[in-house]
N, C-alpha and C positions, 0 to 999 in steps of 0.2 A: 478168631485172629488169636487164638491161644494154644491153637493146634496147628499141625503143619498144613497149609495151604496149596493149591497148584495152581498153575497159569490157566489164562484163559485159552481154549481150544483155538480160537484164532491166532495164536501162536504159533500154533503148526504152520499155517499160511506164511506168516511172516518167516519162520524159518527156511521155506521154500524160496521166498524172496531174497533171503540172505544168501543162502546158497547159488542163486543166479547172478548175484552180484559178485560171486568170490570168482565166479566162472566167466566171467562176462567178457574177460578179454581173449580168452580161448576161443570162446562161442564167435566172436565177431571175426577173428581170424581165419576159423575156419569157413565163414558163410560167406566172408568176401574173397577170399582166395581160392578156396576148394571147391565150393558148392556149384560153381558156374560149370567147371569142366568135370563135373561128378559123373561117373559112369553107373547107372542105377543095374544095367546087367552085368557088370562084374563085382563078384562077391568079396575082393580083397578091397575094393573101395571101401568096404563098410567097415572096416578095421578100426580105422582112426573114429569115426564117428562112436563106434561101440566103445572105444578106449576113453573118450571124452563123454558117453552117456554113464559109464562106470565110475568115473571120479567125480560127476554131477552129482550122480546116486550115492556115493560116499559122503560126500558133502550135505546133501539134504539129508540123510540117515543120522549123521551126526548132531545136526541142527534138531532134528525131531527128539533124539533122546536126550538132548541138552534141555529141551523143554520140560520132557518127561520127568527129568530128573529134579529140576527147580524146585524148590520148597521154601515158604516164608512164614514165619509166624513171630509172635511177642511171647518172649519167655523172661521174668526175673528183670522185667524194666528195661529190656534190650529188644531191638528189633533184629530178627536172623533170617538170613538167606544162605540157604546152602545150594549149591551149582555142583557141576561135575559129572562126566561120565565113569572115568576109571580114577581119576584124581579128584577127591571130593575136597572142595574149597567151602568156607564157611566162614562168614563174615557178621560181624554183629556192631549195631550200633547203639549206643547208649540214647535213650529215649530223649532224657533230659537235655541232650545237645542238640537234638532235631531242630532245625531252624526252619525249615519250611518241607513241604510236599505239593508238588508240582503235577499236574496232567496234562497230557496232549491226546485229543482223540480225534483221528483220521475219519474220513467219511465211512470207511468201511467199518472201523470200532463205532461209529455213531448207529449205524444199522445191527451189528451183533450185540452191541451193549459192552464193548470192551474199551480200555484206556490204559493208557503207555505213562507209567507213574515214576517219579523220580524222589527220593527223600534225600535231602541236604541237609550235611552239618556243616559246621566252620571250617573242617579241614578233610571231611570225606564225602561219600553219597553211596546210594544203593541204587540202580535201574531196573525197574520188574518192564521188562518186555510188553506184556499185556495181560491184564487182569480185569475183572468183570468190573462193572461202573459201580454195582452196590459195593463188592468189596473194597473199591477205593473210597468211599464215602464210609463205610466201617472203619476201615484201615485208620483213615484221616481223624474221625472221631475219636477213637481208641487210644490214638498219640496224644491228642487233645487233653482227654481226660485224664491220662496218666502224668502227664505233666502237670496238671492242675494239683492232682494229688502229691506228687514230688516237690510241688511248692508249698502245699498245704497238708501237713501228714494227717492232719485231723480229719479230711475229706476221705471217705471210703468208696472206692469204684468197685460195683458189682458187674463182674464178667457177663453175667446172664442178661443184665439190662444194655449193656454194651452191644451185645449179639443180636439185638434186635433191628435188624436191616430194615425193616420197612419203615419203622420210623424216623431211622436215620435219613432215609432215602426223602421221607416226606419233609422233615426238618430243614434238609439239604434245599430242595426244589422251592421252598416257600420264600416269595420275593418280598416280603413284608418282615424284615426283621425286628424281634421283640425287645425289650431292653436286657432281658437275661442273656442271649446270646451276644450282648456287646458288639454286634456287626452293623454297619450303619452305610448305606451307598452313599459314597461321594461324588461320584461322576457317571455320566453315562453319555456315550457318545449318538447324538440323534442321526437319523436318516439325512437329515438335510445338512449335518455340518460332517457327515460321513462322505458325500457326494462331493461337497466342497474340499474337503480333504483329499480325496482321490483326485482331484483335478487339478490340484495344487502340488501333487506328490513330488514332482519333477520325472513324471512318467514318460515324459518326451526325451529325456536324457537314454533312459532305458531303450525305448524304440528306436534311438538313433544307434545305438551301439547293437541292437539286434538287428536291425534291417542292414547294417553295412555290408555283412559278406554277403548278402542276399542281391545289393546293388553291384559288387564287384562282379559275381558271378554271373549276373544277368550281362554286364558290359561285355564280360568277356565270351558270352556264348553268340551277341548279336554282331554280324559280319558289318561292323559301321563301316568299314574301307571300301567293299564291294557297293554298300548301297549309295555312298556319297560319291563313288565314282560313276555308278549308274544313272542314278538320280539324283542331280548336285542340287535343283532346284526344290527338292524337298528337305534338303539337311538343316532348315532351320525348322519346318512342320517335326523333323525326329525328335530334335532336341526339345520342342514345345511338349510334344507326345511323352517323352521321357522323363521332363520335368513333373507333368501331371501324374505320372504311375509312381514317381516318387512321392509326391506329395499325397496320395492317396495311401499310399503305405504307411506314409509319416504318420498321418491321421489315424489310422486304423491300427497302427502300433502303439499311438498315444491312447485310443480310447481301451485297447486290450489292456496295456498297463494299469489305467486308470481302474478297470473292472476287477484286475486281481488284486489291488489295494483295497478295492471295497469289499471284496468276499473276504479278505484276510482278517481287516478289522470289523466286520460287522459283528453289531452287539457289543460293543467294547465297553465295559463297567470296570469302574475301580471302586471297591468298597475297604473299609478300614474294620479291623477287628482285632481287639485290643492294641499290640504292639507290632502288628503285621498289616501289611498292603496287600490285598485280593485284589488281582487282576485275571478277567474274563474276556474274549474276544473269540473270533473266527466263525466263519460259517460251515465250509468244509471240514476245517479242521480245527476242532474247539480247543482252545488251549486255556488253562487255570495256572496263573503264577502268583506264587507267595514273596514278598520281599518284606523282611524282619526289618523295622524301622532303625534298629541298632547296629545294622550293616550299612546304614546310608553314610559314604563318606563325602560327598558333594550332589549340590543340586546344580542341572545344567537346563538353560533354554536353549534350544533351539527355533531360529525362526529365520526362514527365507524372506528373501526380498517381496517376494510376491504376497505370501502370507501378511506381511507386515505392511502392505497395502491395505489389507482388508482387516487388520485389527487381530490376527489370528497368530499362535505360536505352539508349539510344544513343549513338554517338560519331562526331561529324562531325570533318572539319579545314577550315581555311582555308585556300587557295593561291592564289598569283599566276597570272594569264592576262592576256595582252595580246590574245588572238587573238578578234577582233570577231563573225566569221562562226561559225553553229554549225549542227549538222543538227538533225535533230527530235529533240527532248528531250534535248539534250545535258545530262549532268549537271554539267559542269565550267565552263560558260561562265560561273555566277554566283560561282563561286571557293569556294563551299560544297559539299562532297564528303561523303557520308556513307560512312562504311568499316566500320560496324558497327552495324547496323540494330536488333538486339534481341538483348541479352546480359544475364546476371546482373553487376549492376555490380562485385563484386568481381572475377570475371573480367576484365571489361572493362579494367581497371587493369592487370592482371598482364599483358594483351596488349600495350596501347599502351605500359608502360613498354619492354617489349623491343623494339616498333618504334621508341619515341623515346628512346632510353636518356639523352639529354642533359637529359630534363626530370622533375620528383621529383612533379609533380601533387599538390600540398600542398592540404588542404581550407581553405576560406576561413571565417575567422572570421565567425560568423553575427550580426548584430544591427545595426541602424540607430539615429539618433539618433530619440528620440520627440518631438523638436522639430519634425521634418519631416512627422509622421504626417497632420496636419489638411491639408496643404497638396497631397495627392496626390488629393483629392476636394473641397476646397472650392469654388475656383473652378468646376468642372466641375457641381458640385451647383447652384449658383446658378442657371446657365444652366438647366440643365435643368429647376429647379422654374419658370423665366419659361417655357420652352416648354409644361412642363405645364401653365401658368395659362392660355395661349393656346387648348391644346388642351379646357382645361375648360371656357371660354368657346366654343367653337365647335363643340366635337364631345361628349364627354361625360366625366364624374367618373372613367371608368375610364383616361382620360390619368395621373391622378395616381398610379392604383396602377403603371402601367407605370413611370413616372419614380421611383417609391420603389424598385421593382425594382432599376433600374438604380443609383441611388443606394447602396442596399443591396451592391451588387455593387463598387461602386469603393470603398467602406469595408471589405468585405473582402480587396478586392486590396491596399490600402493596409497593411491589417494584416499581411497575408502577407510584404509587401515588408518592412515593418520588423524582422519576427521572423526571417526566412530570408536576407533579402539580405545582401551583406558582402564582404570580400575579405582577401586575406593577400599579404604582400610577404617574400620571404624570398631574399637575396643578389640573383640575375638572372632571378627567376622571380615572377610576378604572377599572382594566382588572384583571378577575379571572379566573385561569384555572383549573379543577378539572378532574380527570383521575379517572376511575374505570375500573374495569376487561374487558368490553366490547367496552366502547367508552369515547371520551373526550368532553368534555363542555367548550365552552369559554363564559363567561357572560362579557358584557361591559355595565359599568354604570355610569350616571353623579352624581355630587354631589348633584343638586338641587332634585334628583328622590329618594334620600335616606331616609327613614324617621324613622330609626332607625340602633342602634348599640348593639349587643352582645358580651359579653366577659366570657369564662366559664374557670375556671382552679381549679382542685383539688389538694390538698396539693401535690401529687408524680407528678403533672405537674408543679407546682410551683419549687419544688426541682430541677429539670432538667431545667428550664428556659423555658417552653413550654406552650402553650395556645390554646385555639380554640375561634374562632372570627366569626360572622355574621353579615351581612349587611341588614337590612330590606326593601324590596320595595314594591308598591303596586302591587298587580296581582289580576285580577279578582275582587270580592267582598272582598277579605281578603287579604294576602299578603306571600310574599316568603322570605325564610331565604337563603343569598348566602354568602358562607364562606369556610375556610379551617381550617382543623384540625392539631393540633401539629405543629403550626407554633412558631419562636422561639419569645420569649417574646420581644426582642425589635422592631422588625417588626411589632408587635400588638400595642406597645406604640405608633409608628410613626403613625398606622392608626387611632389610638384612638385621638391624637392630629390633625391629619387632618380633621377627622370628628367633632369633639367637639370644637376645636377652628377655624374650618373655614379656614384656610391658605390652599387656593388651588395655591399655587404657589410652590410645593413640586415635587420632582422624587423619586421614591423608586423602 
């Protein structure tokens, strides 16, 4: 690690894929519009493909040279990366500021022993396309050792011992963590829970979205008019057959969606090492994510109504990150990271209280003012009725049925919001519970993590002593608003006094 290192040879294949991505539009245009009329006997017809091939070859050679010229190493407590073909670029990261080292390993990388690695600091980061797994383990261990040395100058690090890759691999693959490593497994998702999680993950919604274009295409292809004219007595049978086909497609899509979810989160494990949370998951694409505890801004519980029936929930954390670049399917770029995907609710809070002992996770007081009930659906309903009237005039009376179903859903959503939403304020911790038509979200915030407060109220709300409020917290490279709508003005005023006045010895 203390001398320049090369990328893994699999990076050249990644370069080929990247070159293909850069020219995909041109390739598709040629295949769609020109290939069907291509005259293989006319030599002039080969000019355009030859030009396209030259551009593709230039792009591919550029990617190869980029991979070949990339070097990385550690020098003077800095991680250094050099890239570039003609214009050399050199990037350095202070190792003392490195917060996480995340890896992603696709199925191809698992076969050849490569990993995609991303090193992050509070404001920057470096991504290495593909390096060997042994280099990744060695690099992460070296960074940890140097950080320990910088924190305690009396500790001396031997570079020769660090380069013993075999020992590092053995330590990394050992499942039983001893006391010296200070790493303990906090949670592991069992196969039984993984199956139940996959079946309750909302895959049916993905299935409906996926098959909608297919259903439309099938409907356009089948000559319904001629069939019904010639065989009118089979119209009902056709409708039944179509319904069965749609049902089969829905079930198949649901199973596929659940299977994808199963594969993605296979072997999900959460561990704690010093002040970091380590997340590992994936069957075909294995991911390793590091979450520094000091970057956690809020804890969020996601619970669908289906999972609520079984007593299960999911725990997310909102973190800060200024790193704008990302590797494929980067789980932390948006600042919302799931640390426990599926667990009994009582067990979940026992775990997160141990991980974040400074928070109490008090439940919210449920119930909002009924004066705001109709405000959730009144204006949208009027707009929908207008749209339904237009649809009735130009299309069919079925438009009113569709609009009626949507308005009913809005009313149910408003009822759930009034009955189940709420908040609780105790000392320096705020709990906010928000409810929508499909799920419940519970936010847990600390006073010192809040960066701003917004209060909004138009004249009609002021007349009814209501208002909307939002607290702002850092999330990813931006921020997120967390608050409630149509809350009683007295409660909003108390929240304002708590935030602006700084009085953290209150209970609401």
